[in-house]
PyMOL Python script that loads the backbone (N, CA, C, O; Angstrom):
from pymol import cmd

cmd.read_pdbstr("""\
ATOM      1  N   MET A   1      89.810 110.389 101.668  1.00  0.00           N
ATOM      2  CA  MET A   1      88.939 109.238 101.649  1.00  0.00           C
ATOM      3  C   MET A   1      88.119 109.188 102.935  1.00  0.00           C
ATOM      4  O   MET A   1      86.920 108.909 102.898  1.00  0.00           O
ATOM      5  N   PHE A   2      88.758 109.455 104.062  1.00  0.00           N
ATOM      6  CA  PHE A   2      88.055 109.382 105.345  1.00  0.00           C
ATOM      7  C   PHE A   2      86.931 110.400 105.425  1.00  0.00           C
ATOM      8  O   PHE A   2      85.924 110.164 106.093  1.00  0.00           O
ATOM      9  N   LEU A   3      87.097 111.539 104.745  1.00  0.00           N
ATOM     10  CA  LEU A   3      86.089 112.594 104.792  1.00  0.00           C
ATOM     11  C   LEU A   3      84.757 112.160 104.203  1.00  0.00           C
ATOM     12  O   LEU A   3      83.718 112.734 104.531  1.00  0.00           O
ATOM     13  N   THR A   4      84.777 111.168 103.349  1.00  0.00           N
ATOM     14  CA  THR A   4      83.523 110.700 102.769  1.00  0.00           C
ATOM     15  C   THR A   4      82.714 109.869 103.760  1.00  0.00           C
ATOM     16  O   THR A   4      81.535 109.602 103.527  1.00  0.00           O
ATOM     17  N   TYR A   5      83.339 109.459 104.863  1.00  0.00           N
ATOM     18  CA  TYR A   5      82.667 108.591 105.819  1.00  0.00           C
ATOM     19  C   TYR A   5      82.457 109.196 107.193  1.00  0.00           C
ATOM     20  O   TYR A   5      81.712 108.635 107.996  1.00  0.00           O
ATOM     21  N   MET A   6      83.095 110.334 107.493  1.00  0.00           N
ATOM     22  CA  MET A   6      83.016 110.877 108.843  1.00  0.00           C
ATOM     23  C   MET A   6      83.263 112.382 108.830  1.00  0.00           C
ATOM     24  O   MET A   6      83.715 112.937 107.829  1.00  0.00           O
ATOM     25  N   PRO A   7      82.962 113.038 109.953  1.00  0.00           N
ATOM     26  CA  PRO A   7      83.214 114.475 110.043  1.00  0.00           C
ATOM     27  C   PRO A   7      84.714 114.806 109.926  1.00  0.00           C
ATOM     28  O   PRO A   7      85.572 113.947 110.129  1.00  0.00           O
ATOM     29  N   GLU A   8      84.996 116.054 109.599  1.00  0.00           N
ATOM     30  CA  GLU A   8      86.361 116.505 109.309  1.00  0.00           C
ATOM     31  C   GLU A   8      87.354 116.214 110.434  1.00  0.00           C
ATOM     32  O   GLU A   8      88.439 115.694 110.173  1.00  0.00           O
ATOM     33  N   GLU A   9      87.008 116.536 111.665  1.00  0.00           N
ATOM     34  CA  GLU A   9      87.958 116.338 112.771  1.00  0.00           C
ATOM     35  C   GLU A   9      88.250 114.856 113.003  1.00  0.00           C
ATOM     36  O   GLU A   9      89.399 114.477 113.227  1.00  0.00           O
ATOM     37  N   GLU A  10      87.222 114.028 112.951  1.00  0.00           N
ATOM     38  CA  GLU A  10      87.437 112.586 113.118  1.00  0.00           C
ATOM     39  C   GLU A  10      88.313 112.036 111.990  1.00  0.00           C
ATOM     40  O   GLU A  10      89.193 111.207 112.225  1.00  0.00           O
ATOM     41  N   ALA A  11      88.066 112.502 110.773  1.00  0.00           N
ATOM     42  CA  ALA A  11      88.860 112.057 109.626  1.00  0.00           C
ATOM     43  C   ALA A  11      90.323 112.450 109.804  1.00  0.00           C
ATOM     44  O   ALA A  11      91.220 111.667 109.491  1.00  0.00           O
ATOM     45  N   PHE A  12      90.566 113.658 110.305  1.00  0.00           N
ATOM     46  CA  PHE A  12      91.938 114.109 110.536  1.00  0.00           C
ATOM     47  C   PHE A  12      92.642 113.207 111.534  1.00  0.00           C
ATOM     48  O   PHE A  12      93.764 112.771 111.278  1.00  0.00           O
ATOM     49  N   TRP A  13      92.014 112.918 112.659  1.00  0.00           N
ATOM     50  CA  TRP A  13      92.663 112.111 113.686  1.00  0.00           C
ATOM     51  C   TRP A  13      92.830 110.653 113.240  1.00  0.00           C
ATOM     52  O   TRP A  13      93.784 109.986 113.639  1.00  0.00           O
ATOM     53  N   LEU A  14      91.922 110.175 112.434  1.00  0.00           N
ATOM     54  CA  LEU A  14      92.091 108.834 111.883  1.00  0.00           C
ATOM     55  C   LEU A  14      93.292 108.801 110.939  1.00  0.00           C
ATOM     56  O   LEU A  14      94.071 107.848 110.962  1.00  0.00           O
ATOM     57  N   LEU A  15      93.444 109.829 110.114  1.00  0.00           N
ATOM     58  CA  LEU A  15      94.605 109.910 109.225  1.00  0.00           C
ATOM     59  C   LEU A  15      95.901 109.965 110.029  1.00  0.00           C
ATOM     60  O   LEU A  15      96.877 109.307 109.667  1.00  0.00           O
ATOM     61  N   VAL A  16      95.925 110.733 111.105  1.00  0.00           N
ATOM     62  CA  VAL A  16      97.108 110.797 111.975  1.00  0.00           C
ATOM     63  C   VAL A  16      97.443 109.403 112.505  1.00  0.00           C
ATOM     64  O   VAL A  16      98.604 108.994 112.508  1.00  0.00           O
ATOM     65  N   GLY A  17      96.412 108.676 112.954  1.00  0.00           N
ATOM     66  CA  GLY A  17      96.635 107.323 113.468  1.00  0.00           C
ATOM     67  C   GLY A  17      97.163 106.372 112.406  1.00  0.00           C
ATOM     68  O   GLY A  17      98.090 105.604 112.663  1.00  0.00           O
ATOM     69  N   VAL A  18      96.587 106.419 111.231  1.00  0.00           N
ATOM     70  CA  VAL A  18      97.019 105.533 110.144  1.00  0.00           C
ATOM     71  C   VAL A  18      98.452 105.858 109.716  1.00  0.00           C
ATOM     72  O   VAL A  18      99.227 104.961 109.382  1.00  0.00           O
ATOM     73  N   MET A  19      98.792 107.131 109.730  1.00  0.00           N
ATOM     74  CA  MET A  19     100.137 107.534 109.319  1.00  0.00           C
ATOM     75  C   MET A  19     101.206 107.117 110.334  1.00  0.00           C
ATOM     76  O   MET A  19     102.331 106.797 109.949  1.00  0.00           O
ATOM     77  N   ASN A  20     100.865 107.120 111.619  1.00  0.00           N
ATOM     78  CA  ASN A  20     101.887 106.983 112.654  1.00  0.00           C
ATOM     79  C   ASN A  20     101.864 105.698 113.458  1.00  0.00           C
ATOM     80  O   ASN A  20     102.885 105.348 114.049  1.00  0.00           O
ATOM     81  N   ARG A  21     100.772 104.987 113.513  1.00  0.00           N
ATOM     82  CA  ARG A  21     100.671 103.831 114.401  1.00  0.00           C
ATOM     83  C   ARG A  21     100.677 102.517 113.638  1.00  0.00           C
ATOM     84  O   ARG A  21     100.215 102.431 112.500  1.00  0.00           O
ATOM     85  N   GLU A  22     101.212 101.502 114.294  1.00  0.00           N
ATOM     86  CA  GLU A  22     101.173 100.152 113.742  1.00  0.00           C
ATOM     87  C   GLU A  22      99.729  99.666 113.785  1.00  0.00           C
ATOM     88  O   GLU A  22      98.993 100.092 114.675  1.00  0.00           O
ATOM     89  N   PRO A  23      99.289  98.822 112.902  1.00  0.00           N
ATOM     90  CA  PRO A  23     100.074  98.096 111.920  1.00  0.00           C
ATOM     91  C   PRO A  23     100.285  98.869 110.618  1.00  0.00           C
ATOM     92  O   PRO A  23     101.057  98.426 109.768  1.00  0.00           O
ATOM     93  N   CYS A  24      99.629  99.994 110.442  1.00  0.00           N
ATOM     94  CA  CYS A  24      99.750 100.725 109.171  1.00  0.00           C
ATOM     95  C   CYS A  24     101.046 101.512 109.083  1.00  0.00           C
ATOM     96  O   CYS A  24     101.903 101.199 108.256  1.00  0.00           O
ATOM     97  N   ALA A  25     101.200 102.513 109.910  1.00  0.00           N
ATOM     98  CA  ALA A  25     102.391 103.374 109.934  1.00  0.00           C
ATOM     99  C   ALA A  25     102.872 103.703 108.525  1.00  0.00           C
ATOM    100  O   ALA A  25     104.039 103.506 108.188  1.00  0.00           O
ATOM    101  N   ILE A  26     101.947 104.210 107.710  1.00  0.00           N
ATOM    102  CA  ILE A  26     102.285 104.440 106.308  1.00  0.00           C
ATOM    103  C   ILE A  26     103.151 105.666 106.071  1.00  0.00           C
ATOM    104  O   ILE A  26     103.543 105.935 104.935  1.00  0.00           O
ATOM    105  N   ARG A  27     103.453 106.408 107.117  1.00  0.00           N
ATOM    106  CA  ARG A  27     104.327 107.574 106.962  1.00  0.00           C
ATOM    107  C   ARG A  27     105.649 107.172 106.307  1.00  0.00           C
ATOM    108  O   ARG A  27     106.233 107.949 105.551  1.00  0.00           O
ATOM    109  N   THR A  28     106.116 105.965 106.597  1.00  0.00           N
ATOM    110  CA  THR A  28     107.394 105.515 106.041  1.00  0.00           C
ATOM    111  C   THR A  28     107.341 105.328 104.522  1.00  0.00           C
ATOM    112  O   THR A  28     108.382 105.244 103.870  1.00  0.00           O
ATOM    113  N   LEU A  29     106.137 105.263 103.963  1.00  0.00           N
ATOM    114  CA  LEU A  29     106.034 105.196 102.505  1.00  0.00           C
ATOM    115  C   LEU A  29     106.499 106.487 101.852  1.00  0.00           C
ATOM    116  O   LEU A  29     106.903 106.483 100.689  1.00  0.00           O
ATOM    117  N   TYR A  30     106.446 107.591 102.589  1.00  0.00           N
ATOM    118  CA  TYR A  30     106.649 108.907 101.993  1.00  0.00           C
ATOM    119  C   TYR A  30     107.966 109.574 102.364  1.00  0.00           C
ATOM    120  O   TYR A  30     108.164 110.743 102.033  1.00  0.00           O
ATOM    121  N   ILE A  31     108.875 108.872 103.040  1.00  0.00           N
ATOM    122  CA  ILE A  31     110.148 109.499 103.371  1.00  0.00           C
ATOM    123  C   ILE A  31     110.987 109.659 102.109  1.00  0.00           C
ATOM    124  O   ILE A  31     110.701 109.037 101.086  1.00  0.00           O
ATOM    125  N   ASP A  32     112.011 110.484 102.180  1.00  0.00           N
ATOM    126  CA  ASP A  32     112.842 110.813 101.031  1.00  0.00           C
ATOM    127  C   ASP A  32     113.333 109.558 100.309  1.00  0.00           C
ATOM    128  O   ASP A  32     113.915 108.665 100.925  1.00  0.00           O
ATOM    129  N   GLY A  33     113.097 109.500  99.028  1.00  0.00           N
ATOM    130  CA  GLY A  33     113.498 108.348  98.223  1.00  0.00           C
ATOM    131  C   GLY A  33     112.466 107.235  98.185  1.00  0.00           C
ATOM    132  O   GLY A  33     112.570 106.324  97.363  1.00  0.00           O
ATOM    133  N   MET A  34     111.475 107.294  99.056  1.00  0.00           N
ATOM    134  CA  MET A  34     110.385 106.321  99.144  1.00  0.00           C
ATOM    135  C   MET A  34     110.870 104.867  99.138  1.00  0.00           C
ATOM    136  O   MET A  34     110.385 104.072  98.333  1.00  0.00           O
ATOM    137  N   PRO A  35     111.823 104.495 100.020  1.00  0.00           N
ATOM    138  CA  PRO A  35     112.356 103.125  99.980  1.00  0.00           C
ATOM    139  C   PRO A  35     111.305 102.055 100.292  1.00  0.00           C
ATOM    140  O   PRO A  35     111.343 100.973  99.706  1.00  0.00           O
ATOM    141  N   LEU A  36     110.374 102.337 101.201  1.00  0.00           N
ATOM    142  CA  LEU A  36     109.352 101.335 101.507  1.00  0.00           C
ATOM    143  C   LEU A  36     108.395 101.167 100.329  1.00  0.00           C
ATOM    144  O   LEU A  36     107.948 100.055 100.046  1.00  0.00           O
ATOM    145  N   ALA A  37     108.083 102.254  99.647  1.00  0.00           N
ATOM    146  CA  ALA A  37     107.232 102.152  98.459  1.00  0.00           C
ATOM    147  C   ALA A  37     107.940 101.332  97.385  1.00  0.00           C
ATOM    148  O   ALA A  37     107.315 100.502  96.725  1.00  0.00           O
ATOM    149  N   GLN A  38     109.233 101.559  97.207  1.00  0.00           N
ATOM    150  CA  GLN A  38     109.988 100.795  96.219  1.00  0.00           C
ATOM    151  C   GLN A  38     110.027  99.311  96.581  1.00  0.00           C
ATOM    152  O   GLN A  38     109.915  98.446  95.711  1.00  0.00           O
ATOM    153  N   LYS A  39     110.186  99.029  97.868  1.00  0.00           N
ATOM    154  CA  LYS A  39     110.185  97.640  98.324  1.00  0.00           C
ATOM    155  C   LYS A  39     108.817  96.999  98.081  1.00  0.00           C
ATOM    156  O   LYS A  39     108.735  95.837  97.683  1.00  0.00           O
ATOM    157  N   SER A  40     107.753  97.753  98.319  1.00  0.00           N
ATOM    158  CA  SER A  40     106.401  97.241  98.093  1.00  0.00           C
ATOM    159  C   SER A  40     106.148  96.989  96.614  1.00  0.00           C
ATOM    160  O   SER A  40     105.510  96.000  96.256  1.00  0.00           O
ATOM    161  N   LEU A  41     106.641  97.873  95.752  1.00  0.00           N
ATOM    162  CA  LEU A  41     106.499  97.667  94.308  1.00  0.00           C
ATOM    163  C   LEU A  41     107.260  96.419  93.862  1.00  0.00           C
ATOM    164  O   LEU A  41     106.764  95.637  93.050  1.00  0.00           O
ATOM    165  N   TYR A  42     108.460  96.240  94.395  1.00  0.00           N
ATOM    166  CA  TYR A  42     109.266  95.060  94.076  1.00  0.00           C
ATOM    167  C   TYR A  42     108.520  93.793  94.500  1.00  0.00           C
ATOM    168  O   TYR A  42     108.437  92.825  93.743  1.00  0.00           O
ATOM    169  N   THR A  43     107.980  93.816  95.721  1.00  0.00           N
ATOM    170  CA  THR A  43     107.241  92.663  96.234  1.00  0.00           C
ATOM    171  C   THR A  43     106.002  92.395  95.391  1.00  0.00           C
ATOM    172  O   THR A  43     105.707  91.245  95.064  1.00  0.00           O
ATOM    173  N   GLY A  44     105.274  93.457  95.036  1.00  0.00           N
ATOM    174  CA  GLY A  44     104.091  93.297  94.196  1.00  0.00           C
ATOM    175  C   GLY A  44     104.421  92.695  92.853  1.00  0.00           C
ATOM    176  O   GLY A  44     103.680  91.856  92.341  1.00  0.00           O
ATOM    177  N   ASN A  45     105.524  93.117  92.283  1.00  0.00           N
ATOM    178  CA  ASN A  45     105.961  92.568  90.994  1.00  0.00           C
ATOM    179  C   ASN A  45     106.274  91.079  91.108  1.00  0.00           C
ATOM    180  O   ASN A  45     105.898  90.290  90.242  1.00  0.00           O
ATOM    181  N   LYS A  46     106.958  90.706  92.175  1.00  0.00           N
ATOM    182  CA  LYS A  46     107.292  89.284  92.375  1.00  0.00           C
ATOM    183  C   LYS A  46     106.034  88.452  92.613  1.00  0.00           C
ATOM    184  O   LYS A  46     105.939  87.325  92.128  1.00  0.00           O
ATOM    185  N   LEU A  47     105.072  88.996  93.353  1.00  0.00           N
ATOM    186  CA  LEU A  47     103.821  88.270  93.589  1.00  0.00           C
ATOM    187  C   LEU A  47     103.029  88.095  92.301  1.00  0.00           C
ATOM    188  O   LEU A  47     102.450  87.036  92.058  1.00  0.00           O
ATOM    189  N   MET A  48     103.007  89.148  91.471  1.00  0.00           N
ATOM    190  CA  MET A  48     102.317  89.023  90.188  1.00  0.00           C
ATOM    191  C   MET A  48     102.987  87.954  89.331  1.00  0.00           C
ATOM    192  O   MET A  48     102.307  87.149  88.694  1.00  0.00           O
ATOM    193  N   LYS A  49     104.300  87.945  89.315  1.00  0.00           N
ATOM    194  CA  LYS A  49     105.033  86.955  88.521  1.00  0.00           C
ATOM    195  C   LYS A  49     104.730  85.536  88.996  1.00  0.00           C
ATOM    196  O   LYS A  49     104.616  84.617  88.185  1.00  0.00           O
ATOM    197  N   LYS A  50     104.600  85.361  90.304  1.00  0.00           N
ATOM    198  CA  LYS A  50     104.343  84.032  90.866  1.00  0.00           C
ATOM    199  C   LYS A  50     102.895  83.582  90.659  1.00  0.00           C
ATOM    200  O   LYS A  50     102.647  82.451  90.242  1.00  0.00           O
ATOM    201  N   PHE A  51     101.933  84.477  90.955  1.00  0.00           N
ATOM    202  CA  PHE A  51     100.526  84.077  90.942  1.00  0.00           C
ATOM    203  C   PHE A  51      99.794  84.374  89.628  1.00  0.00           C
ATOM    204  O   PHE A  51      98.775  83.751  89.332  1.00  0.00           O
ATOM    205  N   TYR A  52     100.309  85.319  88.843  1.00  0.00           N
ATOM    206  CA  TYR A  52      99.702  85.674  87.559  1.00  0.00           C
ATOM    207  C   TYR A  52     100.790  85.755  86.482  1.00  0.00           C
ATOM    208  O   TYR A  52     101.030  86.822  85.917  1.00  0.00           O
ATOM    209  N   PRO A  53     101.437  84.636  86.203  1.00  0.00           N
ATOM    210  CA  PRO A  53     102.577  84.669  85.281  1.00  0.00           C
ATOM    211  C   PRO A  53     102.223  85.146  83.870  1.00  0.00           C
ATOM    212  O   PRO A  53     103.031  85.817  83.229  1.00  0.00           O
ATOM    213  N   ARG A  54     101.031  84.810  83.381  1.00  0.00           N
ATOM    214  CA  ARG A  54     100.649  85.267  82.037  1.00  0.00           C
ATOM    215  C   ARG A  54     100.478  86.785  82.002  1.00  0.00           C
ATOM    216  O   ARG A  54     100.912  87.441  81.056  1.00  0.00           O
ATOM    217  N   LEU A  55      99.850  87.334  83.028  1.00  0.00           N
ATOM    218  CA  LEU A  55      99.693  88.785  83.104  1.00  0.00           C
ATOM    219  C   LEU A  55     101.054  89.469  83.227  1.00  0.00           C
ATOM    220  O   LEU A  55     101.309  90.477  82.569  1.00  0.00           O
ATOM    221  N   HIS A  56     101.913  88.921  84.062  1.00  0.00           N
ATOM    222  CA  HIS A  56     103.256  89.474  84.236  1.00  0.00           C
ATOM    223  C   HIS A  56     104.020  89.455  82.906  1.00  0.00           C
ATOM    224  O   HIS A  56     104.661  90.437  82.534  1.00  0.00           O
ATOM    225  N   LYS A  57     103.942  88.342  82.209  1.00  0.00           N
ATOM    226  CA  LYS A  57     104.627  88.221  80.921  1.00  0.00           C
ATOM    227  C   LYS A  57     104.074  89.238  79.911  1.00  0.00           C
ATOM    228  O   LYS A  57     104.832  89.844  79.155  1.00  0.00           O
ATOM    229  N   HIS A  58     102.760  89.416  79.907  1.00  0.00           N
ATOM    230  CA  HIS A  58     102.135  90.390  79.010  1.00  0.00           C
ATOM    231  C   HIS A  58     102.605  91.802  79.341  1.00  0.00           C
ATOM    232  O   HIS A  58     102.963  92.563  78.443  1.00  0.00           O
ATOM    233  N   PHE A  59     102.604  92.155  80.621  1.00  0.00           N
ATOM    234  CA  PHE A  59     103.073  93.485  81.027  1.00  0.00           C
ATOM    235  C   PHE A  59     104.531  93.704  80.614  1.00  0.00           C
ATOM    236  O   PHE A  59     104.892  94.781  80.140  1.00  0.00           O
ATOM    237  N   MET A  60     105.357  92.685  80.797  1.00  0.00           N
ATOM    238  CA  MET A  60     106.762  92.816  80.417  1.00  0.00           C
ATOM    239  C   MET A  60     106.905  92.993  78.900  1.00  0.00           C
ATOM    240  O   MET A  60     107.738  93.771  78.437  1.00  0.00           O
ATOM    241  N   ALA A  61     106.095  92.273  78.141  1.00  0.00           N
ATOM    242  CA  ALA A  61     106.146  92.398  76.678  1.00  0.00           C
ATOM    243  C   ALA A  61     105.726  93.796  76.222  1.00  0.00           C
ATOM    244  O   ALA A  61     106.185  94.289  75.191  1.00  0.00           O
ATOM    245  N   GLU A  62     104.845  94.428  77.006  1.00  0.00           N
ATOM    246  CA  GLU A  62     104.369  95.775  76.679  1.00  0.00           C
ATOM    247  C   GLU A  62     105.200  96.870  77.370  1.00  0.00           C
ATOM    248  O   GLU A  62     104.868  98.053  77.293  1.00  0.00           O
ATOM    249  N   ASN A  63     106.278  96.460  78.043  1.00  0.00           N
ATOM    250  CA  ASN A  63     107.124  97.390  78.807  1.00  0.00           C
ATOM    251  C   ASN A  63     106.323  98.193  79.826  1.00  0.00           C
ATOM    252  O   ASN A  63     106.543  99.392  80.002  1.00  0.00           O
ATOM    253  N   CYS A  64     105.404  97.525  80.484  1.00  0.00           N
ATOM    254  CA  CYS A  64     104.560  98.154  81.508  1.00  0.00           C
ATOM    255  C   CYS A  64     105.043  97.700  82.880  1.00  0.00           C
ATOM    256  O   CYS A  64     104.724  96.599  83.329  1.00  0.00           O
ATOM    257  N   ASP A  65     105.805  98.547  83.532  1.00  0.00           N
ATOM    258  CA  ASP A  65     106.340  98.242  84.857  1.00  0.00           C
ATOM    259  C   ASP A  65     105.293  98.539  85.922  1.00  0.00           C
ATOM    260  O   ASP A  65     104.466  99.435  85.749  1.00  0.00           O
ATOM    261  N   ILE A  66     105.324  97.801  87.006  1.00  0.00           N
ATOM    262  CA  ILE A  66     104.358  97.977  88.088  1.00  0.00           C
ATOM    263  C   ILE A  66     104.361  99.414  88.624  1.00  0.00           C
ATOM    264  O   ILE A  66     103.328  99.910  89.074  1.00  0.00           O
ATOM    265  N   SER A  67     105.494 100.067  88.576  1.00  0.00           N
ATOM    266  CA  SER A  67     105.569 101.443  89.084  1.00  0.00           C
ATOM    267  C   SER A  67     104.730 102.406  88.240  1.00  0.00           C
ATOM    268  O   SER A  67     104.394 103.496  88.702  1.00  0.00           O
ATOM    269  N   MET A  68     104.391 102.017  87.016  1.00  0.00           N
ATOM    270  CA  MET A  68     103.607 102.884  86.143  1.00  0.00           C
ATOM    271  C   MET A  68     102.164 103.029  86.607  1.00  0.00           C
ATOM    272  O   MET A  68     101.511 104.026  86.300  1.00  0.00           O
ATOM    273  N   TYR A  69     101.665 102.050  87.339  1.00  0.00           N
ATOM    274  CA  TYR A  69     100.282 102.145  87.801  1.00  0.00           C
ATOM    275  C   TYR A  69     100.139 102.057  89.318  1.00  0.00           C
ATOM    276  O   TYR A  69      99.190 102.621  89.865  1.00  0.00           O
ATOM    277  N   ALA A  70     101.023 101.388  90.002  1.00  0.00           N
ATOM    278  CA  ALA A  70     100.848 101.184  91.438  1.00  0.00           C
ATOM    279  C   ALA A  70     101.401 102.322  92.291  1.00  0.00           C
ATOM    280  O   ALA A  70     100.958 102.481  93.428  1.00  0.00           O
ATOM    281  N   THR A  71     102.335 103.109  91.802  1.00  0.00           N
ATOM    282  CA  THR A  71     102.886 104.217  92.580  1.00  0.00           C
ATOM    283  C   THR A  71     101.786 105.180  92.987  1.00  0.00           C
ATOM    284  O   THR A  71     101.780 105.680  94.112  1.00  0.00           O
ATOM    285  N   GLN A  72     100.864 105.442  92.085  1.00  0.00           N
ATOM    286  CA  GLN A  72      99.772 106.367  92.401  1.00  0.00           C
ATOM    287  C   GLN A  72      98.909 105.818  93.535  1.00  0.00           C
ATOM    288  O   GLN A  72      98.353 106.600  94.307  1.00  0.00           O
ATOM    289  N   TRP A  73      98.782 104.508  93.656  1.00  0.00           N
ATOM    290  CA  TRP A  73      98.025 103.939  94.765  1.00  0.00           C
ATOM    291  C   TRP A  73      98.672 104.313  96.092  1.00  0.00           C
ATOM    292  O   TRP A  73      97.977 104.655  97.049  1.00  0.00           O
ATOM    293  N   PHE A  74      99.994 104.250  96.151  1.00  0.00           N
ATOM    294  CA  PHE A  74     100.691 104.616  97.383  1.00  0.00           C
ATOM    295  C   PHE A  74     100.540 106.103  97.674  1.00  0.00           C
ATOM    296  O   PHE A  74     100.338 106.499  98.823  1.00  0.00           O
ATOM    297  N   LEU A  75     100.636 106.916  96.646  1.00  0.00           N
ATOM    298  CA  LEU A  75     100.555 108.356  96.841  1.00  0.00           C
ATOM    299  C   LEU A  75      99.169 108.810  97.275  1.00  0.00           C
ATOM    300  O   LEU A  75      99.034 109.852  97.916  1.00  0.00           O
ATOM    301  N   THR A  76      98.144 108.046  96.937  1.00  0.00           N
ATOM    302  CA  THR A  76      96.780 108.420  97.315  1.00  0.00           C
ATOM    303  C   THR A  76      96.204 107.498  98.384  1.00  0.00           C
ATOM    304  O   THR A  76      94.999 107.501  98.635  1.00  0.00           O
ATOM    305  N   ILE A  77      97.069 106.715  99.006  1.00  0.00           N
ATOM    306  CA  ILE A  77      96.671 105.766 100.053  1.00  0.00           C
ATOM    307  C   ILE A  77      95.551 104.853  99.560  1.00  0.00           C
ATOM    308  O   ILE A  77      94.565 104.618 100.259  1.00  0.00           O
ATOM    309  N   PHE A  78      95.727 104.347  98.345  1.00  0.00           N
ATOM    310  CA  PHE A  78      94.801 103.384  97.751  1.00  0.00           C
ATOM    311  C   PHE A  78      93.399 103.945  97.569  1.00  0.00           C
ATOM    312  O   PHE A  78      92.454 103.171  97.420  1.00  0.00           O
ATOM    313  N   SER A  79      93.230 105.275  97.577  1.00  0.00           N
ATOM    314  CA  SER A  79      91.903 105.853  97.418  1.00  0.00           C
ATOM    315  C   SER A  79      91.629 106.309  95.997  1.00  0.00           C
ATOM    316  O   SER A  79      90.531 106.784  95.705  1.00  0.00           O
ATOM    317  N   ASN A  80      92.593 106.176  95.116  1.00  0.00           N
ATOM    318  CA  ASN A  80      92.383 106.584  93.727  1.00  0.00           C
ATOM    319  C   ASN A  80      91.446 105.604  93.054  1.00  0.00           C
ATOM    320  O   ASN A  80      91.521 104.399  93.292  1.00  0.00           O
ATOM    321  N   SER A  81      90.577 106.110  92.225  1.00  0.00           N
ATOM    322  CA  SER A  81      89.652 105.231  91.519  1.00  0.00           C
ATOM    323  C   SER A  81      90.053 105.137  90.054  1.00  0.00           C
ATOM    324  O   SER A  81      90.680 106.046  89.510  1.00  0.00           O
ATOM    325  N   PHE A  82      89.694 104.052  89.437  1.00  0.00           N
ATOM    326  CA  PHE A  82      89.970 103.882  88.012  1.00  0.00           C
ATOM    327  C   PHE A  82      88.822 104.498  87.229  1.00  0.00           C
ATOM    328  O   PHE A  82      87.651 104.217  87.487  1.00  0.00           O
ATOM    329  N   ARG A  83      89.174 105.337  86.275  1.00  0.00           N
ATOM    330  CA  ARG A  83      88.150 105.990  85.446  1.00  0.00           C
ATOM    331  C   ARG A  83      88.501 105.788  83.986  1.00  0.00           C
ATOM    332  O   ARG A  83      89.667 105.646  83.618  1.00  0.00           O
ATOM    333  N   GLU A  84      87.474 105.778  83.173  1.00  0.00           N
ATOM    334  CA  GLU A  84      87.685 105.656  81.728  1.00  0.00           C
ATOM    335  C   GLU A  84      88.142 106.972  81.157  1.00  0.00           C
ATOM    336  O   GLU A  84      88.374 107.074  79.952  1.00  0.00           O
TER     337      GLU A  84
END
""", "prot")
cmd.dss("prot")
cmd.show_as("cartoon", "prot")
cmd.util.cbc("prot")
cmd.orient("prot")
């Protein structure tokens, strides 16, 4: 994603910073078992249930778990786009 906005070396060092430094420190999303990603999915599910109860109920009726669509966001650092 960074490569679309800046030269290669700058994009690399920005990625290093995002992976390792606070407040992002997203490296912990990718450790074995992905516990932080699982915690984030759990939190996202609870927030959807609280703020969008009809959508949450619809997803549950369709057996559509948040991990079915949001895991890819974590794996691509939210740079994945929705396509038809």
